[in-house]
N, C-alpha and C positions, 0 to 999 in steps of 0.2 A: 936589393932591398929598396923599397920605396920609402923615401923620407917624407914624413908628414910634418909640415912646418906649423908655426903658431897661427898663421893666417888661415890655414885649412881647418884647424880646430875651432876657431872663432866662427868660420863659415858654417860648419856643421852644428855648432851650438845655436847660432842665430836661426838657422833653418828649423831646428827642432822647436825653438821657442815660437817661431811664426806658425808652424803647424799646430802646436799645442793651443795657441791663442785662437787660431781659426776654428779648431774643434770646440773650444769652450764657447766661442761666439755662436757657432752654428747650433750647438745644443741649447744654449740659452734662448736663441730666437725660436727654436722649435717649441720649447716649453712655453714661451710667451704666446706664440700663435695658438697653441692649444688652449690656453686660458682665455684669450680674446675670442676665439671662435665658439667657445662654449656658451658664454653669457648665461650661465646657470640653467641651461635647457630651455631658454625662452626664445632663442633665435628662430625667426620665421613665424612667430605667433603674433596675432593681433591683440593689442592690449589697450586699456584705457588707464591713463595716469593723470592725476591732478597735482598741480604744483605751481611753481613760480618760474617765469622765464628769466634767463640771464645770458650774458655773453662773456666769452673769454677770448683773450688775444687782442691784437691791434687791428684796426681797420686798414685795409680791406680784407684781412685774413681772419677776422674774428669768427668764432663758432657760436651758434645759438645752442643753449643748453636748457633742458627742463629739469629743475630740481624738484623732484616729486615729493609729496607729503610723506611718503613711506621711507624717505631717506635716499632713494635711488636717484642717480643722475643719468640722464640720457642726452646724447648729442643729437640735435635735430638735423636731419638730412636737408640739404639745400633743395628747395622746390618752391612752387608758388606759395603753398601754405607755410612751408618752413620760413620763407622770406617774410611772410606776413607776421609770423611769430617774433621775428627780429625786432619788429616795431612795438612789441608788447612787453618790453623789459620791465621787470618788477611787478607784473600783473599776474593775478591768479587765473589759470587756465585749466581746462580739462581737455586732454589730447587723446585722440584715438589714432593709433599707428601700428605699423608692422616693424618688429625688431629685425634689423639686418646685421650682418657681420660688419664689424668695424675694425679694419686692418691697422688703423693708426693709434687707437686709444683703448684703454680698458673699459670705458663706458660704452654701453651698447648704442648703436645708431638707430634712430627712430625715424621711419618714413611716415610722415603725417598723412592720414587719410581725412581727418576732420578735427576741428577744435572748437571749443566754446570759450569765449571770454567771460569768466565768472564774476570777477570784480577788479576794481582798480586798487592801487595800494591804499587809498583812503577808505576802502570798504564799500564804496558806491558801486551799484550794479549798472553797467552801461547798456545802452542800446547800440547794436552793431548793424550797419546797413550800408547801402549804396546811395550816394547823393544823386538825385534826379534833377533834371531841369525844372526850374520854377520854384526852387526852395523846398524840396521834399527829400526825405530819406525813406527808402524802402528797406525795412529791416529783414532779418533772416526768416521771419515768420510771414513775410509778404504784407505786413502792416505798413501803412503809409503814415509818416510823421511830417507835419508841417513845421518847419524850422522858424523859430522866433528868437528875438533877443539880439544882444550885441554881436554875437558870432554869426548871425544869419548871413550877412554880407560876405564874410570870409568863406563860409561853407559853400556859398553859391559858386565860388571859383573852383571847387573840387568836383564838378559834375562828372559822374562815372567812377569816382574814387570810392573805396571802401573805408569807412570811418567808424569810430566809436564816439558816442556823445553821452553826456549826462546833463540834467537840467532840472528846472523847477516849473511849476504851473502846468503840469501835464493835464491836458483836458481834451474833451471832444469838441471839434468844430465842424460846422456844416458848410460845405462848399457846393458849387455847381456840379462837381463830379461825385459828390456823396459826403458821407460823414467820415472824418479822419481825426487822428490824434494830433495835438499840437504840443510843442515843448519849447520853452525858453532855454536855449543851450547855455550852460555855464562853463563847460569844459568839453574839449574834443581832442581827438588824436587821429592822425592819418595812419591807416593800416596798409593800404595799397593804392597807388595812383592808377 
């Protein structure tokens, strides 16, 4: 007759508990993956969402989020455009993007195709463009803006950078290269170097 000691019973009990916990964890993860992969049937679709940009987490591991006006939250995938949105925290944007599977979070992952900066937190509508040599900004509509005012010197150091600007005294000016718009910049922000 084989004698089963107290240590053997504890071993079998512990093994059973470990197997049971493993099954519970496996089933829980499978259920969670099913929820995340579903994204309410929108995964793979191209969407347009308007809302406010925010970040979560600590630098350098913070995530860019779009808090859409319909209450939905999207995690912005890191990319050139996604990184630009990181510099637009608290601003109203309209984002076009493709919904991707997000293995890490319940919120869907949004691969940004394009975006428009609609307004600043103050409600002002900015001009977005690239700083060109000679004190010009070429906006998204290919309009040339001559930069004037106190911030003109600072903006000249950002040649090639994508910026947003707001200002006063928007007017037409005639130059040797043609007629352009001029703006006395009162506020600006760097979107991309």
